[in-house]
C-alpha positions as a Markdown table, in Angstrom:
| # | Residue | x | y | z |
|---|---|---|---|---|
| 1 | Unk | -4.1 | 8.0 | -1.9 |
| 2 | Unk | -0.9 | 6.3 | -2.6 |
| 3 | Unk | 0.4 | 4.6 | 0.5 |
| 4 | Unk | 3.3 | 2.4 | 1.6 |
| 5 | Unk | 2.6 | 0.2 | 4.7 |
| 6 | Unk | 5.6 | -0.8 | 6.8 |
| 7 | Unk | 6.1 | -2.5 | 10.1 |
| 8 | Unk | 7.9 | -5.5 | 11.6 |
| 9 | Unk | 6.6 | -9.1 | 11.2 |
| 10 | Unk | 3.7 | -9.6 | 13.6 |
| 11 | Unk | 2.5 | -5.9 | 13.4 |
| 12 | Unk | -0.7 | -6.9 | 11.6 |
| 13 | Unk | 0.2 | -5.4 | 8.3 |
| 14 | Unk | -1.9 | -7.8 | 6.2 |
| 15 | Unk | -5.0 | -7.3 | 8.4 |
| 16 | Unk | -4.7 | -3.5 | 8.5 |
| 17 | Unk | -3.9 | -3.3 | 4.8 |
| 18 | Unk | -7.2 | -5.1 | 3.9 |
| 19 | Unk | -9.3 | -2.8 | 6.1 |
| 20 | Unk | -7.5 | 0.4 | 5.1 |
| 21 | Unk | -7.7 | -0.4 | 1.4 |
| 22 | Unk | -11.4 | -1.1 | 1.7 |
| 23 | Unk | -12.0 | 2.2 | 3.7 |
| 24 | Unk | -10.0 | 4.2 | 1.2 |
| 25 | Unk | -11.4 | 2.4 | -1.9 |
| 26 | Unk | -8.0 | 1.6 | -3.3 |
| 27 | Unk | -6.4 | -1.8 | -4.1 |
| 28 | Unk | -4.3 | -3.6 | -1.6 |
| 29 | Unk | -1.1 | -4.7 | -3.4 |
| 30 | Unk | 0.8 | -7.3 | -1.4 |
| 31 | Unk | 4.1 | -8.8 | -2.5 |
| 32 | Unk | 2.9 | -12.3 | -1.8 |
| 33 | Unk | -0.2 | -11.9 | -3.9 |
| 34 | Unk | 2.0 | -10.5 | -6.8 |
| 35 | Unk | 4.2 | -13.5 | -6.7 |
| 36 | Unk | 1.3 | -16.0 | -6.6 |
| 37 | Unk | -0.5 | -14.2 | -9.4 |
| 38 | Unk | 2.5 | -14.0 | -11.7 |
| 39 | Unk | 3.5 | -17.6 | -11.1 |
| 40 | Unk | 0.0 | -19.0 | -11.5 |
| 41 | Unk | -0.6 | -17.0 | -14.7 |
| 42 | Unk | 2.8 | -18.1 | -16.1 |
| 43 | Unk | 4.0 | -14.5 | -16.9 |
| 44 | Unk | 7.6 | -14.0 | -17.8 |
| 45 | Unk | 8.3 | -12.4 | -14.4 |
| 46 | Unk | 6.5 | -15.3 | -12.7 |
| 47 | Unk | 8.7 | -17.8 | -14.6 |
| 48 | Unk | 11.8 | -15.9 | -13.5 |
| 49 | Unk | 10.7 | -15.8 | -9.9 |
| 50 | Unk | 9.8 | -19.5 | -9.9 |
| 51 | Unk | 13.3 | -20.4 | -11.2 |
| 52 | Unk | 15.0 | -18.5 | -8.4 |
| 53 | Unk | 12.6 | -19.9 | -5.8 |
| 54 | Unk | 13.0 | -23.5 | -7.0 |
| 55 | Unk | 16.8 | -23.0 | -6.7 |
| 56 | Unk | 16.4 | -21.8 | -3.2 |
| 57 | Unk | 17.6 | -18.3 | -4.0 |
| 58 | Unk | 16.1 | -14.9 | -3.2 |
| 59 | Unk | 14.2 | -13.3 | -6.1 |
| 60 | Unk | 16.2 | -10.3 | -7.4 |
| 61 | Unk | 14.8 | -6.8 | -6.8 |
| 62 | Unk | 14.3 | -6.2 | -10.5 |
| 63 | Unk | 11.8 | -9.0 | -10.8 |
| 64 | Unk | 9.8 | -7.9 | -7.7 |
| 65 | Unk | 9.9 | -4.3 | -9.0 |
| 66 | Unk | 8.7 | -5.4 | -12.4 |
| 67 | Unk | 5.7 | -7.2 | -10.9 |
| 68 | Unk | 4.9 | -4.1 | -8.8 |
| 69 | Unk | 5.1 | -1.9 | -11.8 |
| 70 | Unk | 2.8 | -4.0 | -13.9 |
| 71 | Unk | 0.2 | -4.2 | -11.0 |
| 72 | Unk | 0.3 | -0.5 | -10.4 |
| 73 | Unk | -0.4 | 0.1 | -14.1 |
| 74 | Unk | -3.7 | -1.7 | -13.9 |
| 75 | Unk | -6.9 | 0.5 | -14.1 |
| 76 | Unk | -8.0 | -0.1 | -10.5 |
| 77 | Unk | -4.8 | 1.5 | -9.2 |
| 78 | Unk | -5.2 | 4.7 | -11.2 |
| 79 | Unk | -6.6 | 6.5 | -8.3 |
| 80 | Unk | -4.3 | 5.2 | -5.7 |
| 81 | Unk | -3.0 | 2.0 | -4.0 |
| 82 | Unk | -1.7 | 0.6 | -0.7 |
| 83 | Unk | 1.6 | -1.3 | -1.0 |
| 84 | Unk | 2.2 | -4.0 | 1.5 |
| 85 | Unk | 5.6 | -5.7 | 1.5 |
| 86 | Unk | 7.0 | -3.5 | -1.2 |
| 87 | Unk | 9.4 | -1.7 | -1.1 |
| 88 | Unk | 11.3 | -3.9 | 1.3 |
| 89 | Unk | 14.7 | -2.1 | 1.0 |
| 90 | Unk | 16.1 | 1.3 | 0.0 |
| 91 | Unk | 16.9 | 0.1 | -3.5 |
| 92 | Unk | 13.3 | -0.8 | -4.1 |
| 93 | Unk | 12.2 | 2.5 | -2.6 |
| 94 | Unk | 14.4 | 4.4 | -5.0 |
| 95 | Unk | 13.0 | 2.4 | -7.9 |
| 96 | Unk | 9.5 | 3.1 | -6.8 |
| 97 | Unk | 10.2 | 6.8 | -6.7 |
| 98 | Unk | 11.5 | 6.6 | -10.3 |
| 99 | Unk | 8.4 | 4.7 | -11.4 |
| 100 | Unk | 6.0 | 7.1 | -9.8 |
| 101 | Unk | 7.9 | 10.1 | -11.1 |
| 102 | Unk | 7.7 | 8.7 | -14.6 |
| 103 | Unk | 3.9 | 8.5 | -14.2 |
| 104 | Unk | 3.7 | 12.0 | -12.8 |
| 105 | Unk | 2.4 | 11.0 | -9.4 |
| 106 | Unk | 3.9 | 10.6 | -5.9 |
| 107 | Unk | 3.4 | 8.9 | -2.6 |
| 108 | Unk | 1.0 | 10.5 | -0.2 |
| 109 | Unk | 2.2 | 8.7 | 3.0 |
| 110 | Unk | 4.3 | 5.9 | 4.4 |
| 111 | Unk | 2.3 | 4.4 | 7.3 |
| 112 | Unk | 4.7 | 2.9 | 9.9 |
| 113 | Unk | 3.0 | 0.4 | 12.3 |
| 114 | Unk | 5.0 | 0.4 | 15.5 |
| 115 | Unk | 5.1 | -2.6 | 17.8 |
| 116 | Unk | 7.6 | -3.3 | 20.6 |
| 117 | Unk | 9.9 | -6.3 | 19.8 |
| 118 | Unk | 8.8 | -8.3 | 22.8 |
| 119 | Unk | 5.2 | -8.0 | 21.7 |
| 120 | Unk | 6.1 | -9.2 | 18.2 |
| 121 | Unk | 7.7 | -12.3 | 19.6 |
| 122 | Unk | 4.7 | -12.9 | 21.9 |
| 123 | Unk | 2.2 | -12.5 | 19.0 |
| 124 | Unk | 4.0 | -14.9 | 16.7 |
| 125 | Unk | 5.6 | -17.4 | 19.0 |
| 126 | Unk | 2.2 | -17.9 | 20.8 |
| 127 | Unk | 0.4 | -19.1 | 17.6 |
| 128 | Unk | -0.7 | -22.7 | 17.3 |
| 129 | Unk | -2.1 | -24.2 | 14.2 |
| 130 | Unk | -4.3 | -27.3 | 13.7 |
| 131 | Unk | -2.6 | -30.2 | 11.9 |
| 132 | Unk | -5.9 | -31.2 | 10.3 |
| 133 | Unk | -6.9 | -27.7 | 9.0 |
| 134 | Unk | -4.4 | -24.9 | 8.9 |
| 135 | Unk | -7.2 | -22.4 | 8.8 |
| 136 | Unk | -7.9 | -23.1 | 12.5 |
| 137 | Unk | -5.3 | -20.9 | 14.3 |
| 138 | Unk | -5.2 | -20.3 | 18.0 |
| 139 | Unk | -3.0 | -18.2 | 20.3 |
| 140 | Unk | -1.8 | -19.2 | 23.8 |
| 141 | Unk | -2.6 | -15.7 | 25.1 |
| 142 | Unk | -5.1 | -14.0 | 22.9 |
| 143 | Unk | -7.2 | -16.9 | 21.6 |
| 144 | Unk | -6.4 | -20.1 | 23.6 |
| 145 | Unk | -8.1 | -23.4 | 22.8 |
| 146 | Unk | -10.5 | -24.8 | 25.4 |
| 147 | Unk | -8.2 | -27.8 | 25.8 |
| 148 | Unk | -4.5 | -27.3 | 25.6 |
| 149 | Unk | -3.0 | -28.7 | 22.4 |
| 150 | Unk | -6.4 | -29.6 | 20.9 |
| 151 | Unk | -8.3 | -27.8 | 18.2 |
| 152 | Unk | -11.8 | -26.5 | 19.3 |
| 153 | Unk | -13.2 | -27.0 | 15.8 |
| 154 | Unk | -12.2 | -30.6 | 14.9 |
| 155 | Unk | -10.2 | -32.1 | 17.8 |
| 156 | Unk | -7.0 | -32.1 | 15.8 |
| 157 | Unk | -3.5 | -31.6 | 17.3 |
| 158 | Unk | -2.3 | -28.1 | 17.6 |
| 159 | Unk | 1.3 | -27.4 | 16.9 |
| 160 | Unk | 3.8 | -24.5 | 16.5 |
| 161 | Unk | 5.0 | -23.9 | 12.9 |
| 162 | Unk | 8.8 | -23.7 | 12.5 |
| 163 | Unk | 8.3 | -20.1 | 11.2 |
| 164 | Unk | 6.6 | -19.2 | 14.4 |
| 165 | Unk | 9.4 | -20.3 | 16.8 |
| 166 | Unk | 11.0 | -17.6 | 18.9 |
| 167 | Unk | 14.4 | -18.2 | 17.3 |
| 168 | Unk | 12.9 | -17.8 | 13.8 |
| 169 | Unk | 10.9 | -14.7 | 14.8 |
| 170 | Unk | 14.0 | -13.0 | 16.2 |
| 171 | Unk | 15.9 | -13.8 | 13.0 |
| 172 | Unk | 13.0 | -12.3 | 10.9 |
| 173 | Unk | 13.2 | -9.2 | 13.1 |
| 174 | Unk | 16.9 | -8.9 | 12.5 |
| 175 | Unk | 16.3 | -9.1 | 8.8 |
| 176 | Unk | 13.6 | -6.4 | 9.1 |
| 177 | Unk | 15.9 | -4.1 | 11.1 |
| 178 | Unk | 18.7 | -4.6 | 8.6 |
| 179 | Unk | 16.9 | -4.5 | 5.3 |
| 180 | Unk | 13.5 | -2.8 | 5.6 |
| 181 | Unk | 13.7 | -0.4 | 8.6 |
| 182 | Unk | 16.2 | 1.9 | 6.7 |
| 183 | Unk | 13.4 | 2.8 | 4.3 |
| 184 | Unk | 11.6 | 4.5 | 7.1 |
| 185 | Unk | 14.5 | 7.0 | 7.4 |
| 186 | Unk | 14.6 | 7.2 | 3.6 |
| 187 | Unk | 11.0 | 8.3 | 3.5 |
| 188 | Unk | 11.2 | 10.3 | 6.7 |
| 189 | Unk | 13.7 | 12.6 | 4.9 |
| 190 | Unk | 10.9 | 13.2 | 2.3 |
| 191 | Unk | 8.4 | 14.1 | 5.1 |
| 192 | Unk | 6.2 | 11.1 | 4.3 |
| 193 | Unk | 6.3 | 8.9 | 7.4 |
| 194 | Unk | 3.3 | 8.7 | 9.7 |
| 195 | Unk | 4.0 | 6.4 | 12.7 |
| 196 | Unk | 1.2 | 4.9 | 14.8 |
| 197 | Unk | 1.0 | 2.3 | 17.5 |
| 198 | Unk | -0.3 | -1.0 | 16.3 |
| 199 | Unk | -1.1 | -2.2 | 19.8 |
| 200 | Unk | -4.8 | -2.8 | 20.8 |
| 201 | Unk | -7.9 | -4.1 | 19.0 |
| 202 | Unk | -7.8 | -4.3 | 15.2 |
| 203 | Unk | -10.6 | -1.8 | 14.8 |
| 204 | Unk | -8.8 | 0.7 | 17.1 |
| 205 | Unk | -5.6 | 0.4 | 15.1 |
| 206 | Unk | -7.5 | 1.0 | 11.8 |
| 207 | Unk | -9.2 | 4.0 | 13.3 |
| 208 | Unk | -5.9 | 5.4 | 14.5 |
| 209 | Unk | -4.4 | 4.8 | 11.0 |
| 210 | Unk | -7.3 | 6.4 | 9.2 |
| 211 | Unk | -7.1 | 9.5 | 11.4 |
| 212 | Unk | -3.3 | 9.7 | 10.9 |
| 213 | Unk | -3.6 | 9.4 | 7.1 |
| 214 | Unk | -6.3 | 12.0 | 7.1 |
| 215 | Unk | -4.2 | 14.4 | 9.0 |
| 216 | Unk | -1.2 | 13.7 | 6.8 |
| 217 | Unk | -3.3 | 14.3 | 3.6 |
| 218 | Unk | -4.6 | 17.6 | 5.0 |
| 219 | Unk | -1.1 | 18.6 | 5.8 |
């Protein structure tokens, strides 16, 4: 299957993408991974992206599209893929359609993970990270530390990252609504959108997604 995964920040896209890709035996192609791989490997696209990032500018769509095109051309993606973070706007979605048409293939589904805005804020703003080891992450509601403000693993101080503040989260949501959400309508017009609730346990959301994709594929 060839799938695009969409949803607001805090919807659990990365987690679900990893499980779904494994269950479907297709590669998980995430925008962040594309950037890191191209930059670390010193590709032409990676050098271009690095120049924009070092200048504090947004990486142009054509660079991101180029990275995605190169990745989808690799042998492990011949039988399908799951795109996470791309396309992020209608222009990229249109470019993806052209790319796939040139290859004689098409998308099978666009999986939309739906989460209420207040839940998104709660999920992200409640995160606390250990200053000694950022791999130790807690949540004030869902995974609180035994002692407030103290890491269970090493005793380090727990803090809220700037990216996790409520103000930043609401700004990220506004960007999502303005830039990315319109691709849902774009793909809905093509009959590709499958919307599921991303509330509940991770395994339950995965099962819900797999069933929705199966139904979509049969349809």
